[in-house]
Phi, psi and omega in degrees: 000357177088012180260140175268121179301133183234351181273147175290140178265081184263345178271122175282174178301316182293325178293322179293315178297317180296322177297317178296319177296322180294322178295319178296324180054065188308308183297311184290322181290323177293315183296323184274343181248000183287326188292319187299305179294330180293315181283330183271334184225354179086184184301321180298322179298319179298310183298309185288328175297317180291320180295312180294317179298317179296319179299315180294322178296321178296319179294320177296315179299319178296320179295314180294320178300319178297317182293311183289337174286334177282331180233074187280078177234167177287348179291341176056236186293333179290314179295316181297315181293326178293326180282338186265355180243161176300149183306326182285352180250002185298319183296310182291322178294318177299320179296313180296315180299317179298314180292318178297320178295315180298315179297320177296319179295316179297313181294319181296312180295317181297316181292324178295313180293324177295317177297317179296319178300315177297321179294318179296314178294326175298318178295323178296315180299316180296317183288328179289322181053044182238118183292338182277346181278118181237130177273122180268164177297326178298320178295319180295313181291322177299314177295322177300316179297318178296318178296321177300317180294312181299312181289330174296318177295318178299318181285353177272355179293162177296153184297331180294326177286319178297320180298316179294319183293320185276347185302325182269353185295331179299320181287323177296314181296311180294316180298316179295320179296314179296319179298316179298317179299315181296314181296317179298317179293322183286325186266347179279124179299145183301325182288347177263355179277140178278146175289162182298333182293341179287345178268000000 
């Protein structure tokens, strides 16, 4: 494309994969999205929602991978969208893509921090074992705001520190997910487990 690469390549392959796993947030995304299909459609809904959702995510990921490999610049989606539309539409498409990306980033980060805030307060309620302790919406939003500040500061670090910090997260995410699955299977009484035919 005629561009000279200018960024330092400080993220190794494992750090990049680990970064992607951290963005997915397996434990938190499963924990915060598991309830809706379960209560609205039952166990079968949970299984099929995840299978269909994963399939669609893989097709989307394959399409995006093809596009960014054809236009390997730091501009990412802006450069790719500019290359894929006629020249007279580049400005408006870039503007729309930029705003949609920003709104998606704000919504994604906010919902993740809100889910984490609820999980932390849930752990506090369980550990306190006090019927008089009530978590208010203000407490949830306050903790969410604090988490946004802390994680914003962490993400402001230089890339060499971020690369080192994220390198081990893939193992933490996979290990925590496997551990949760094992604990749930081990601690759930057999008479409370649904048979396979319910799925």
